[in-house]
N, C-alpha and C positions, 0 to 999 in steps of 0.2 A: 504494500500500500504506500503510495507516494505521500510524503509528509513535507511540510514547509514549502519552499519554492519548488516549482515544477521541475522534475528530473532530479539528478544527483545534486545535493547542495552541502555546504560545509557543516550545517547544524544537524541535519538528519541523514546524511549520506544517501543511500539508495532508498531509504524509507523503512517501514515496519515490516518485518518478516512475519507472516501469519501461518499458523498450522492449518492444514486442510480441515474442512468441516467433518469429514469422515476419517476415522483413524486408519482405515485400510482401503487401498484402492480397489480391492475386489469385494468389498462389503459396502455397497453404496446405495442399494435400493430397498426401501421398506417392503417391497414385494418379495424379497428373498425370505424364505421361511425361517432362516436363522438370524436375520438382520438384528432384531431387538435383543436377542440373547447375546450375540457377539458384542454389540455396542455396550450393553449393560455390564457384561463381564469385563470388558476392556476398561470401562469407566471406573469400575470397582478395583482395578489393578489385579485381577485374577488371571488374565491372559495377556499375552503379547503376540506380536506378529513377527515377520521376518524383516531383514534389513532393507528389502526393496519395498517396504510399506504394504505388503500383502499379508493376508491372513491364511490364504489357501484353504478355504472351508471344505472343499471336496477332496482334499488329499487325506489319505489314511493316516491316522495318528499313531505314533510309536508308543511303546510301553513307557519309555522315560518321559515323553511329553504328557502322557496320561497321568502319571504319578505327580509330575510337577503341577499340572492344573489342579488336581485334587489337593495337593499340598498347600497351594496358595488359598484355595477356598476354605480348607480346614484350619488354616493358620498354623501349619506344622513348621518346625524349624528347618529352614532350607539352607543352613550354613553348610558349605561344602566340607565333606569329611570322609574318612575311610568307610567303606561299606563291606559287608561280608561276602559280596559277590565278586568273583575274580574278573568279570567283564565290565565292572563299573569302577572307573578310576576315580580317585579322590577329587581330581580337578574337574570332573564332569559337572556341568551346570545343574544336573539333576541329583547329584550324589547325596546332598543333604536331605532332600525330600524322599528319596528312596530309603535312606537310613531311618528317617522318622516314621515312614509308613510301615516299615518292617517292625520297628519298635512298638508301634500302635496296633500291630496285628492286622493291618489293612491289606497288605500284599505279601506274597511269597514269590520266590523265584521260579524259573522254569525247572531248575534243579536246585539242590542246596548250594551249589557253587556258581550257578549262572542265572543272571536276570534277563539277558537278551534285550538290552535297552533300546536297540535300534530296530527291533522287530515290530511290525504293526500289531496292535492289540486287536483281539477278536471281540465281538459283541458280547459273547458269553462271559469272558474274563472281565470285561468292563462292568457287567452287571454284578459280578461277584464283588469287585472292589467297591462299587457303589453301595451294595447292601451292607458290607462291613463298615464302610466309612460313615454312613448315616444311620447305622443300627436299625435297618428296616426290618420289621417283623416278618416272620415266616407266614406262609399261607398254604392251605391244602388245595386251593384252586389251581387249575391248569389252564393257561391262557393261549397257548400256541400249539399248532398241530405238529411242528417239527422239533419241539424241545423235549428230548427224551431224557432218560436218567443219566445225564452227564453230571460231572461234579458241580457245574454251575446252574443246573436246572432249577433248583430251589430259589436261587438268587434271581434268575430271570423272572420266575413267577411272582416273587416278592416285589420286585420293582414295578411289575405290571399292575399288581394289586394296589400298590401305593399310588398309582397314577403317574409315575415318573417316566415310564417308557411305554411306547406302543410298538406293535409289530407292523407288518406290511399288510396291505389290503387283502392279500390272499390267506391271511390267518397264520402266517409264519413269523418267526423272529429272526431266523438266519443267524444263529448263534456262532457259527464258525466263520462268518463273514467279517472282514475288517471293519472297524469303526472309523468314520471320518472325523476331522477336527470339528466340523460344525455339529455333528451328532453328539460328540462328547460335550461340547459347550451347552447344547440343549439340555441333556440329562442332568448335567451339573447345575445349571441354572434352575431347573425345576426342583431338584432335590434341595438346593440351598434355600430357595424361597419357601419350601414346605417346612423347613426347620426354623425359619425366622418367626 
């Protein structure tokens, strides 16, 4: 924004630099189903984007990103520190949140030694983390035609019962499918608002 005399001047230089109205260049339309959730979670300092000013809502979210988003919402200690998993270095941006989430009993690794931080998280695992993080009660109801007796089946039904997550129009949950960044923000936003 030009200030003072027109153009560059000695008092105001080139003028006032203004941040864009939208925090992310790819989250700009209220017509996007994730728009409000992303904007609100960004405004509350729970999520960040990438250096190119994008959020990449349709990109699959990794396990370390998932734990970091949860850690911020739950106000866990994110101080970088050693973790019990050999594939999570102390200097990883997510190391503190991973350590805190393990201490709180919210997450476990792929094995005792490995967390697989760069691997995409599947919808079933995200449901399990969500159930543990927000202490969502169990249910006897079954909501989806494709959720069988997997280790996360109870969690999937619990978050559906709580109204936090919905399946697809065909009655499936697709628990083995990767979760996108926008989908993660949606379920976290709903869960956080239900707990307030």
